[in-house]
C-alpha positions as CSV (number, residue, x, y, z in Angstrom):
1,M,20.1,-106.1,-95.4
2,H,23.7,-106.3,-96.6
3,I,25.1,-103.5,-98.6
4,S,26.4,-105.8,-101.3
5,R,22.8,-106.8,-102.1
6,V,21.6,-103.3,-102.6
7,D,21.1,-102.1,-106.2
8,L,22.8,-98.7,-106.1
9,N,20.9,-97.7,-109.3
10,L,17.8,-97.4,-107.0
11,F,19.4,-94.3,-105.4
12,T,19.6,-92.6,-108.8
13,V,15.9,-93.2,-109.2
14,F,15.3,-91.9,-105.7
15,E,17.2,-88.7,-106.4
16,A,15.4,-88.2,-109.7
17,I,12.0,-88.5,-108.2
18,Y,13.1,-86.2,-105.3
19,T,14.4,-83.5,-107.6
20,E,11.7,-83.8,-110.3
21,G,8.7,-84.3,-108.0
22,S,7.2,-86.7,-110.5
23,V,7.7,-90.3,-111.6
24,T,7.0,-89.4,-115.2
25,R,9.5,-86.5,-115.2
26,A,12.1,-88.7,-113.4
27,S,11.6,-91.4,-116.1
28,Q,12.3,-88.7,-118.8
29,K,15.3,-87.5,-117.0
30,L,16.8,-91.0,-116.7
31,S,15.6,-92.1,-120.2
32,L,13.7,-95.0,-118.7
33,T,10.0,-95.9,-118.9
34,Q,7.5,-94.7,-116.4
35,P,6.7,-98.4,-115.4
36,A,10.5,-99.0,-114.8
37,I,10.6,-96.0,-112.4
38,S,7.5,-97.1,-110.6
39,H,8.9,-100.6,-110.2
40,A,12.2,-99.1,-108.8
41,L,10.2,-97.0,-106.4
42,S,8.3,-100.1,-105.3
43,R,11.7,-101.8,-104.6
44,L,12.9,-98.8,-102.6
45,R,9.7,-98.8,-100.6
46,L,10.2,-102.5,-99.7
47,M,13.8,-102.0,-98.9
48,F,13.2,-99.2,-96.5
49,D,9.7,-100.3,-95.3
50,D,8.5,-96.7,-95.9
51,P,6.4,-95.0,-98.7
52,L,9.3,-92.6,-99.3
53,F,7.1,-90.4,-101.5
54,V,3.4,-89.5,-101.4
55,R,1.3,-87.6,-103.8
56,Q,0.5,-84.0,-102.8
57,G,-1.6,-82.4,-105.5
58,H,0.2,-83.0,-108.7
59,K,3.6,-83.5,-107.1
60,M,5.4,-86.4,-105.3
61,V,6.8,-85.2,-102.0
62,S,9.1,-87.1,-99.7
63,T,7.9,-88.5,-96.4
64,P,9.5,-87.2,-93.2
């Protein structure tokens, strides 16, 4: 993976999910739709070959 091919906007999505603990709240924070955030999370998961976040109760928590 070359850095010039990385969509840096995905890191904004990562940070929003991390701080909000929810895809829905992250979408509200970023003024995007929930499906757009879910799609961005899917792209991040593919890029890093890691789930990155898992549901724990009603919250999304980061993987180790």
